[in-house]
N, C-alpha and C positions, 0 to 999 in steps of 0.2 A: 584519609578514612572515607570521605565522601566519594572519591574516585573508586575505591574498593567496593563500596555499596552499589555504585552505578554499574560496575563491571559484573558483580555477582548477580545483580538484578537482571542484567542483559542475558547472562548465561542461563538463569532460571527461565526467563521468558522464551528464549530460543529453543532450549531443550524441551520445555513444557509444550510449546507449539508442535514440535516434532513428534513427541509422544502422543499428543492428542490427535494429530493427523493420522499417524500410523494406526492407532486404535480405532478411529472413526472409519478409516478406509477398510479395515478388516471387518468391522460390523456391516458396513455397506455392501461389501462383496458377498458376505454370507446371505444377505437378503437380495442378492442378484441385481443390485443397481447397475445400470450401464456404466462402463468405464468412463465415458465422456462426462456423464453427469457427476461421477465421483470427483473427477479432476476439476470440473467447473465449480462445484459447490464446496465439497469438503476440503480438497487440497487448496483450491483458490482462496477460500476464506481462511483456511488454516495458515497459509503463509502471511495473511494479514492479521493473524491473532495478536502478535506483539503490538501492532499499532492499536488494535481494538482495546486490549487491556490497558495499555499506557494512557490512551486518550480517555477511556471511560473512568479510570481511577483519577486522572488529573481533573476531569470535569466534575466528578463528585466532590473532590477536595477543593473545588473553586479555582483551580489553575487553568482557566480557559485558554490562555495563551499557549500553554504546553499542549493541551488537547488539540487545538486547531493547528498550531505550528508543527506538531508531529505528523499530522495528516498531509498538509500541503508540502512539508519538507520531504516526507517519504515519497510522495507522488513525483516531486521534482527529481529526487535521487533515482527513482525507478526509471524514469525516461532518460535523463541526461547521463547519469553515472552508470547505472546497471546496463541499460541498452547500449550505451556508448562502449562499455567494456565488452559486452557480448558481441557487438558488431566487429570489434577488433579481432575477436577470436574467429568469427566466421560471419560473413555478410548475412543479413536477416531478410528473408522473403516476407512480403506483406501480401496477404490474400485480399481478394476483392471485397469480401465480406468485412474483414477487419478495417480496410480502408474506407468503406462506405458507411459502416455502421458503428463499429466499436470505437475507433479513434474519435470520430465526431461526437459520439455520446460521451466519451471521457471529457472532451472539451466543454460540452454542454453542461454537464453536472457541476464542473468546476466553476463555470460562469454563473450558474445558479447559486452556488455557495458564495461567490463574490457579491452578488446582489443581496443575499440574505445578511451578510456581514456588514455591508456598507450602504447598499441601496443608492438613493439619490445623493448621499453624502460622500460618494466615492472620492471626488476631487479634494474634499477637505480631510479625508482620512478619518472621519469620526465614526468609529465602529460602534455597534450596539450589542445586541444579544441574539444568538441563534435560539429561537424560542421552541417550545414543544410543538407548536404548529409547524414550524420550519422543519423540525425533525421528522414529523409525519410525512411532509412533502418529500423529503429525502428518501424515506423508507418506501414511499410509493414509487419513486423513480427507480429505486433498487428492485422492487417487485416487478416493475415493467420490464427492466432489463433481463431479469431472471426468466420471466415468462417468455420473452423473445428467444432467449438462449435455449430453453427447454423445447420450444417448438421447432427450432432449427437443429436440435441435437441429432435427430434421426437422419438428417441429411449430411452430417459431418463425418468425415472419414476418421475412424478410430485407430490410433496407433497402438500396436501391441508390443509388449516387451517381455523379457524373460520372467519378470515378476508375475506375469499372468499365469505361469505354469506352477508357481509355488503353492504348497499346501496351505489351505486357509488357516489363519491364526485361531487358536482356541478362544472361545467367547470370554472366559474368565480373564485371560491375558489381555484381550482387547479392552475390556471394561476397566481393568486395572490401569492400563496405559492412559485411558481417557481421564480417569480420576486423578492419577499422579500428574498428568500433563496440565489439567485444570488447576490443581494446587500450585504447581510451579509457575503458571501464568499469573495467578493472583498474587502470590508472594513476590515473585520477581518484578511484576509491574509496580507494586508499591515501593520496593527498594529502588527501582530505576527512576521513578518520578522523584522520590525523595533525594536521591543522589544528584540528579540533574538540577533540581531547584537549589540545592546547597552549593553546587559548583557555580551556578549562575550568580548567586548572591556573593560568593567569595571573590569572583572575578570582576564583579561590577557589570556583568553582561546581563541583558534582559532574558527572562524565561523564554520569550519567543525565539530569540536568536539561538539559544541552546537547543530548543526543541527542533528548530528547522535544520540544525546541523548535526550535533552529536546524537540527540535522541532519534532523529529521523533516519540517519545512516544506520544506527544500531538496530532499530526495529525493521529495517529493510534488508537485513542480512539473509533472512529466509528466501526472499525474492532473488537476491544476488546469487545465492548458492544454486537455486533452482534454475535460473536463467543461464548461468555459466555452464552448468552440467549439460543442460539441453543444447546449448550452442556447441559444446565439445562433441556431443553425440550427433550433431547435424539436425536436431529437431528445432530449427530456428523459429518456426511459427509458434511452437510451444512456448519458447522463451518470450516471444512478443505477446502471446495471449496471456501468459502469466502476469506480465507487467500491466497490460491494459485492464485485465480483469481486477487485479489488485487495486489499481487506482480508482476504479468505479466502486469497488467494495469500500475502500477507505473513506471516500466522500459520502456516499449514500448510506451505507450500513453503519459504519463506525460513528460518524458524526450524527447520523440519524438516531441511533440508539442512545448515544451519550446525551444529546440534547433533550430527548424525551424523558430520560431519567432525571436530568437537571439542566435547565437552560444554560447555555455556555456563553460567557462574556467574551468579547473580542478585544478587550484592552491589551495593548502590546503588539497586536497584529496590524500591519499596515496593508493597504490595498495591494501594494506591489508584491507582498508575500504570496498573495493568491493569484495575481496576474502572472507571476513567474511560471507556475505549472501550466497555466493556460497557454503561455508562450511556448513552453516545451512541447505541449500537445500539438500546437500548430506547426512547430519545427518538425515534429515526427511526421505529420501529415504531408508537409511540403517535401520532406526527404524522399518520399516515394516517387516523386516526379523529377528528381534530379539525377543526372548521369544515367545509370542503369535503372530502368523502370521497375517500380514496385519492389524496391530493395532498400534496406538501410545498409549501405556499404561501409567500408573502413574509413573512407573520407568523412562520411556523415558521423561515424562513431567518434572520430577525433574532434570534429566540430562540437558534438554534444559534450564531450569532456571539457573542452575549452570554455564553453558556455557555463557549465556547472562550476568550474574553478573560478570564473569571473564573478558569478553570483555569490559564492562563498566569500570571496574577497570583499565584495560589497557589504555583506552582512557583518564581517569582522570590522570594517571601517565604521559601519553604522553603530556597532556596539550594543 
């Protein structure tokens, strides 16, 4: 029964996110927002909505290990699992801007999260609380990244597709999709957190491990679908941008909002759970300089998948 609740919750969250994105994009286009900004803000944040809802609800309910574990686990899955699979489909080009700004910023904000959770107590693994002040700092980091992105938007080449030619959606339909999507996110998020916690208790596994594995992979499905489709279509930088953007949103926006609403305890989370996505970000940065320049090739993709499988094995053994 708990597994059924978990699956139903995931279905509601994923479809709720899709409905909300579709409706929001339709409204944005009616008000003539540039396509790049729509992708950067609405679609980028939209694919992170499952993580947002699950972490926010978990934080409010006092399940801090699920809130943080979901974010760091999703970020790890985004880089090693999703980019690994995407690179197997087609090697991924890395632009100079992404290499010099976006990837280092992703590493930076995750390192800031590590310090917030453990600070000087890193080596002892004694976590504390992500306070409301910490949440405000994370939101300021998010605002800084968005400001930079807006300022560089006009210099970015906009990719057009057949959808550009489609007739705009009627406003009533767009608003309905947003409302239904939001309802699905809230209901599905509660079911998902409840099911994950119950399964963890039944298996004798910590909430943190369940969050970093099952919950994280489940909430990363929108990013997986988006990146896989982009790779098949040859829009490999779009796939990479979706992942890097989602990772920054996850740490700065999701944990920022969640901790402002209610401070998040880090019990159950170890320093290495946050070091892992930092290492994944470094591996992504280094991969641009191996073999063929400025690419994540298929060899890198295989290595990413091996690293992800190894970390999951470590978590299972840790219990």
